[in-house]
N, C-alpha and C positions, 0 to 999 in steps of 0.2 A: 695657838691652835686653839679653836673653840670646841673641843670635845665635850658632848653632854656630860656633867658632873655624875648623873646616875650610871650612865654607861661606864665611865672611868672608874666607878665604884666596883663594877663586877668585871674589870678587865682580867683579873686573874681567873675568873671562871672561864672567860672566853679563851685564854690562852689553854686551859685544861681541855676544854672541848675540841679546839683545834688539834691539839697534839693526840688526842684519843683518835680524831679521824685521820691524822696523819699515819697513825700506826695500823689502820686498818683499811687500806685503799681498796677500790673495787673499780672494776673496768665496765665501760659501757652501760648497757641497761641493767647489769646485774649489781645494782647498788642497795642490796638488802638490807645488810648491816647498817650502812650510812642511813638509809630512810628510816630504819628502826630507832636509831639514835636520835635522828631529828624530830621524829614523832614523839618520843618520850619527851624531849626538851619542851615540844610545843604544848604538850599536855601540861607539863609542870608549870608553864608560863601562863596558862588558862586562856588560851586563844579559843575564839568562839566556834570555829569549824576546822576539821582536818580531813581532807580528801585524799585517799591514797591510791596506789595502783595505777596511776595516769602515766602512759609511757612505760608500763611495767612496774617501775619504781620511783616514779614521780610522785611530788606531794604538792597540793595547793592547799594552803591554811589562810583562814580569813580572821581578820580581827575588825571589829565593828567600833566605830567612833561614837560621837556624840550626836545622834540624830543622822537626818537624811544628807545624802552627799553623794559624790562620785565614787569610782574604784580605781585605786591606783596598783598596778602590779610592780612587783619588786622580784628580781629573779636572780638566783644562785645556781652554779653548776656544782654537781657533786662528784663526778668520775674522776679516776686517776688514769695514769699511762703505764703501759708496759715496759717499765724501765727499771734497772737494778739500782738501788739507793746507794750512794756514796757519800751519804752527809756525815755519818759517824754520830749522829744525835742519838741520845738515850731513849728518844721516843721514835727512832727510825721504824720504818716499815717492818711488820712481822710476816710479811707475805713476799717471798723471794720472787724478785722480777717484776713487782708492781709497786709503783711509788707515786705520791701526789707530787708530781715534778711541775706542776702548772699552778698550783696554788689553790686548787678548787676546795680543800679542806678550809682555807682561809676564808674564801668566798662565803661557804656555808655559814662559818662561824659569825662572819659579819651580819648576815641577814637573821642568823639566830639571836644575836645580840640586839639588833633593831626590834626583832619580835618580842624579845623579854621587855624592853623599854617601852614599846606601843602597848602591849598588853596591860601593863602596869598603869600607864599616864592616860591613855586613850584621848590626848589631847588634839583631836582631829574630828572632823565629821566625816561621814560615808564610811568607806571600807579599805582596808589595805589587804591585797592578796598576796601572800608569800609564795613564790614559786620556787621548788627545789627540783631541778631538773637533772635527769641522768643522761649520759650519752652525748657529752658536748664534743669530747675528743674523736669520737668515732661512732657514727650511728645516727646522728642528727636527731638528737632526743628533743630538742627545742621545737623542730617542725613537727616531730610525732604528737608533742603536747598540744600544739596549735592545730593539728588535723583531729585530734580527739575532743577539741572543742573547747578549751579551756576559756578563751577569750570570751565566747558568747555565753558559756555556762555559768561564769562567775561575774559577768558584766564588766569585764576589766576594760577601761577606757584609755590608758596610757600605761607605759611599761618602761622599766628602767633596769640597768645592770652595771656592776663594776666588776673590773679586772684588775689584779695587781700588775705592776710594771717595775721589773728590777732595773735599776740604773737611773731611775727618774726620781725627783726630789721627795724623800720620805714624807708620807702623808699629804703630798701635793696632788693635784687632779689635773687631767689631761683629756680633752675631747675636741672635736669638731663638728660644725654644722654640716649636713649631707653625709656622702660615703666617709666611713672612717676605716673600714677593712674590706678587701677584695672578696669577689666570689671566687670558690674553689672547685676546679674540676680534676679528675683523675684519668688518665689514659693508659691502657694495657695492649702491647702489640705483640702478638705471636707470630713468629716466622717458623716456617717448616721447608727444609730442604732435603737434601740426600746426603747423608754422611758417608764417611770412608776414611782411607788411610790418609795421614798428613803429608806423605810423600807422594800422593797421587791425586792432587786436587781437581785434575782435568776429569776424573771420574765421579766426582761429586758435584753437587749444587750448594755452594757455602753459605749457611746460615749466618754465620759470623760477619762475612764480608757485607751481606746485605743488611744485617743490623746496624752496622757502622754506618753505611751509606744512609740509611732512614734515619738514625739519630742527626747526622750532619744536615739533612734536608730539613728535618723539623726545626733546627735552629735558624733557617733562613726565613721563617714565617715571621718571627720578631724583627728580623735585620732589613727585610725586603718585601713583605706583604702588607704590614700594618704601619699607620702613621706614627712617627717616632713620640709625639706628645701624648698618646694615648696609652696608659699605663698598661702593661703586659709583662708577664713573666712565664716562661715555657722552661721548666727544669726536668730533664731526663735524669732519675735518681736511681734507677736499677737496670743493669743489664746482665743477664744469667745466661751463660751458655758454657758447654763444653766440659770435659772431665780429665783430658789427658793431652800433654804436649804434641803427641803424634796421631790424634784422633780427630778428625774435622766432623763436628757433631751434626746431628740431624735436626735439632731446634735451637732457637734463641727467643729470649723473652724480654721486652723492654717496658719500662714502667716510668711515670713521672707524673709531675703536677702542673696545672696552668692556673694562673691567677689574672683575673680581669675585674673590671669596674663597668665597662660598658657592654651591654648585650650584643651588640653589633661587632662589637671585637671579638667576643666569646662564639659567636656565629661563623666569623672569618676563621678563626682557629679551628673549629670542628670541620668547616669545609675544606680547607687547606691540608689538615692532617690526613684527612680522609683520601684526598686526591694524591698525596705522597705516598701513603702505604698502597694504595691501589695501583699505582704508577711503578713504584719501586720494587714490587714483587715480581712481576714479568721482566723488568730489566735484568734483575740479578737471576731469573730462572727459579724462584722460589715462590711459595704461598705465602701471604703476609696478611693478617687480620687485625683490624683496629677495633677495640672496645673502649668508647670514650664514655665515662660516667660524669653526668652534671651533678655537682655536689651542693654544697652551701652557696646561697646567693651573697651578693654584696651586703655589708652591713650597713645601713644608711640610716642615719641619725635625723629625725625630724628637726629642722633648724629652730623652730620656736621652742621645742621641749629640750633642745641641747642647750639653748640659751638659758633656759630657765634652771636646768641642772647645774649648769656652770654658776649660776648665781647662788645656789644653795651651797654649792661647794665653797664659793668664796667666804660665806658665813663661817663654814667650818674650819678651812685651812688658812683664810686670810687672802687679801687681794693679789699678792705677789706669788702665790703657790698655786695658781690656776691657770692654765692655758686653755682657752675657750676657741681658739681657731687654729688648731695644730694640723698637721700634714697627716694624710691618710697613709696607711701602710698596706703591704701586700698579704698580711695575716689573713686568718678567715675564722668566722665565728657563727654557731648556728643561732645566736641570739638574732641573726637576721630574719630569721622566719617570724619572730615574735614583732619585729619592727616593721615586717611587711603587713602584719595582721593589724596593728595599732601604732599610733605615734608614739615616740618615746626617745630614749637616748641612751646610749652605751658610753660608758667612761671608764678611763684608767685612773687607778689610784697608785702613786707612787710607793717603791717598796724599799727605795735607797739602795745602797751598793750591795752585792751579792751575786751569787751564780745566776745565769739567766734561766728563763722559762725551757722546759724541756730537757734539762741537763740533770744528770745524776747527782750533782752536788747541791741542787736547788732546795731551798727550805723557805716557806712563808715567814715574812718578818711579822711577829706577833704584835709588835708594837703599832702596827696600823690597823689592826682590827678594830680597836675603838673608834679610830677615825672613820672608817668606812660604815660602821654601825650608826655613828652619829649622823653621817650624810644621808643614809636611808631614812632615818628617823625624822630628820629637818625636812627632807624633801616631802615625806607623807604630811606633816605638819603645815607646810608651806602651800603645798597643793590642795590640801582640804582643811582650811582654815576654820576654827571655831568662831563663831559669831560674825561671820560673813555675810 
């Protein structure tokens, strides 16, 4: 595995950075401590420019190379999750109910490692733009940074990101041309009936029965309304109603997620779900209201940039440790907004065996941080070569 020697030399520092970030997780846009730590390190490294306060706590830092050239963007997410940590690590979160359960502490560390190396060596032309983003898990911070104009403001021409992947070969890489992750939407359905005594259902308009009927009908969208080979997931994840065994409640609440790749499939789901809710309410004698929220779009790699990034990954990890044409999955990512704005690619870096993402026992594998930092560094040096 061709980890850059200089980066391997400060791997211990990277571990210390990562574990500090792990102890001090922050949610959504409120990444104040994290951003302050990142800014402090960037100033130590001697980067040329640091721009803070983008999307509230986001940072874009610039490192200039040798002479004129393009601008390559590298992105890392900084936010954590509202999960109570169960790793038992000595560096476990000091904030109850908040932990880095997705490895964003590691992603930030990998980009900081690349920044330290690139600021020292500057073996590239043009400029590298280091994008440290809040609110990937909830809030769409990537989209907010794009809306606030980072691509035009800093002249970013192409953009790349890494995400750790437990269960995949440690230090290996995985990507694919075109769509790699799905669009994600959220739906909320509120049902209002007339409550009453459980022994006298004829005097009520039962929202529980109506909610069950609505949920069952929603499942027919996937099975009966769309073409089976077009990827679609509709999952009802919450039903809340009732307070006692002998009381028919007045209201019920339904919540869930929709994952698609094709905008036409997304439109079909919205249309059919609205029709189901509008029809089932009168059928059960209740009021039913749908609130459908369109969230992150599909994450779509530029085929040429994905192939380029895979080539760089092979130099770092070896030919047999890179999958360049993998399958897409139904997860979602707000890096999608950046890929809508500029060509680029999203890759996974294998974390080896361990607890999965978003689990209370998850911990980022510090051994892969130098690999990811080396990938970022080599990508810049290859995209913006000196002497070309």
